[in-house]
N, C-alpha and C positions, 0 to 999 in steps of 0.2 A: 504494500499500499504506499509506504514512504517512498519507494522508488518509482511509483506513477504519480505521486504527487510532484516530486522534484521533475519528473518529465514532461509534466504538463506545463512546467514554469518556462520551458524552453521555448522559443518561437516554433521552430518546426514541431516540437512534440504537441503544442497547442493544436498547431493546425492538422496534425494527423488524427488528434483525438477529436476534434470537430467533425472531420471527416467522416470517420468511423462511426459517430454519434448519429450523424446525417443518413448514411447507409442503413444503420440500425432501425432508425426510425421508419424509413421507407419501407423496408423489408416488413417491419412489424403491421404496418399501415395495410400493404399488399396483401400479406397472410392473414391478416385479422379479417379484412373484406371477403376474402375466398372462404374463409372458415365459417362465417356467419350467412354467407350468400345473400350479401347486401348489393341491391340493385345500384348501378352507377348513377341512375337519375335522382337517387336520395343521397348516396353518398360515393363520389368517384374515387376511382384509386389514383394512385400515382401515375400510372401508365396513362390513363385518361385525360388526367390533368396536364402531364408533359406533353401529349399530344396537341391538347387545345392551345397550349402556351405556344409550341411551334408552330401550329397552323396561323395563329392570330399575328405572330410576327412575319412570318412567311407571306402572309397576304397584306401586310403593311396597314392592318386595321391598328393595331395597338400603338403604334409609332405616332401617329397624330394625337390620339388622346393621351397617350404618356407625355408628350410635349406640353400639351395644354396644362395638365394636372402640376407637373413638375415647374412649369411657369408661376402658376398659383401659390405652390409651395414655397418658392424661393423668394419670390416678391412680398408675398404676406410673412414670412419669416422675418426678411429684413426689416420691414417697417415695423412688426410688432416688436422684434428685438432691439431696433432703435429706440422707439418709443419708451421701452422697457427701462433701458438703461439710462436714459436721460431723467425720466421722472424718478427713477430709483436713487441716481446721483443726486438729485435735489432733494427727494426727502431723507436719504441717508444724512444730509449734513443740516437738517432744518427740523427742528423738534416741532416747530408751527406747522410746517408742511405735513409733516405726518399727522399731527391732530387733526387738521381740516381734510385733507385729501385722502389719507390712506382707507378710512370706513368706507368711502364712496367707491373705491378702487375694490375693494373686498366685497362690497354687495354687488358690484356688477360681475366680479369674477364667479359669484355664487350662482348667478343666472344660468340654467342648462343652455348651452348654445346650440342646443339642437331646438330650443323653444324660441330663441331669438333670430334664428337663422333665415326664417322665411320673412322676418322684418328687413333684414338686411338685402334679400332678393327683392322685397317691393321698393325699398329705398335707391338701390344702386343697380337693377337690373338682372336680367339672366346671364349677363356675360361674366368675364372673368372678374370684373371689380368685385362684386359681392362676395365671391370666394376669397379674395385677397383679403378683405376686410375682416371676415369670418376667422381665417387664418391667423390674422395679425390679432385679433383679439384674444386668441387661444395662446399665442406664443408670449404675449405682453406681460402675463404675471408671474409665470417662473423667472422670466429675467429681471424682473422688477423687484421682486423679494429677494433673489440671490444678490442682486447688486445692492440692496440695503443692507442686508447682513454682511456682505463682503466689506463694505466701506465701514461699518461698525467694529470690524474684526481688528483693525489696525492697533497696534500697541499703542497706550495711554504715553508711556514714556517717550517713544519717538514722537508723538505730536506735541507733548510738553517741550522737548528739544527744540524742535523746529519753531515752536513760537517763542521761546528762549531767545532764539536767533532773529528775531523779529520777521519771522516768514509770514507772507499772507496766507488766506485762505486758499487762494488758488495753489500757492506752492505746497501747502500741506496736502492738500488734494493729488496733486501730480507728482509729489514725491514719496509720499506715506501711503495715503488711503486707497490710491487706484491700484497700485503694485499690490497692496495687501489684498484688495478685492477680486482680483482677476482671476485667481482659482474659483471663486464662489460664482463669478459671472458666467465662467465658461461651464460651470455645472449646469446653469439656468439655459445657457445657449443649447447645452447638449440634450436637456429636456424639451426645450423649445423646439427644436429642430425635426424632433419625432413625431411631437404633438402637431407640427404643421401638416403633417401629412394626414391625419384625423381631420384637420380643421378644413383642408381642401375638399377631402372625400364627404365630410358632412355639406359643405357648401353645394357640391356637386348634386348630393341625394336630394335637395330641396328644391333644386331648379335648375337645370342646366342643359344645354344643347351638345356639349363635348365633354371629354374628360374620362378618367378611370372610374369614376363614381356613376357617370352617365352610363358606361358600358355594362356595370355591376347590375345596374336598373334593369337594362335590357336584357342581360342573360337571366335574371330573375323571372322577368314575363315570358320568355320563351323556355323557361324550366331547363336551362343549360346549366346546370349544377357545376360541372367540370370547367366550363368558361368562367364562371363566378370564382371557383377556385383558384383558376390561373391567374385572374387579376389579382385576387389576393396574395398570391405568390408574388407578384410583381410589387405590389405595395408594400411588402414585407421586406423585399431586396432595395427597394427606394430608401426605407428605414434605416436599414443596415448600413446601406451606402453612405447616408448622409452623416449616420453617427461616427463612422470610421473618417468621415472627412473632418468632422468638427473635433474628434479627439487629436487628429494630425495636425490641424492649425493650432490647438491648444498646447501640444508638445512644443512647438516653434514659438509660441508667444510667452508661454510661462516656463520657460527652460529651467528656471532655477527650483521647480517641483521635480522630483524623480520620476515621476509618471503621471500622466493624466487619468489613467487606468484607476491609480491608488486613490484618486479624488471621488470618481464615480463609482468605483466598486466594481467596475467592468473587468 
């Protein structure tokens, strides 16, 4: 057991274990459906899902819808992350702003986005704009909350030392608070980039004419469960890919932290 743990801590060992577990899950999935004689219309097997996935990409149908959903995810994430960081930076340095604004932010976050999504579609239309707004609102709060916590994690003695040398609030923010907060900010960004996928799909479910969420609805109407599973696989791969990209950026930016995986628990 100890050898397996040490082996899993090496990059190659981790990849091999992930691949082996994937093969085991696929095999169990396939054999389980065969054993219980489950109809592919009810629960498709990996072979049917893989075929649907290949057919969708070969026909070119998935590419257009994938591009639309990725656009909504990335733009919505950028807007929500920027807004969350800026407001979090302001609240993190002002007790007055926290007392005035933060309760309203929490109240808005408590609203189910599925419930308010139809309103966004009414206000911003059936195009990409409404999906971007929905995505931004979902990304906003994790970045905001982690930014506030990160800014307040700065050691008090460092802040006092800067103030003793007559540093301005901006200098204290730039030299002490911001570097100290970046690990927390990237945790919020990592959470937000995955939630952005959910936000875009929720918006497409409510009202859209393109995108992977739109395709899921079409597949459901035609009882194409293998096609639904294939799109879910694509969405899962998008989430994993964006998570890896965010971890890679974090390692470059917060290089003084041993590993971004140590922060996220990934």
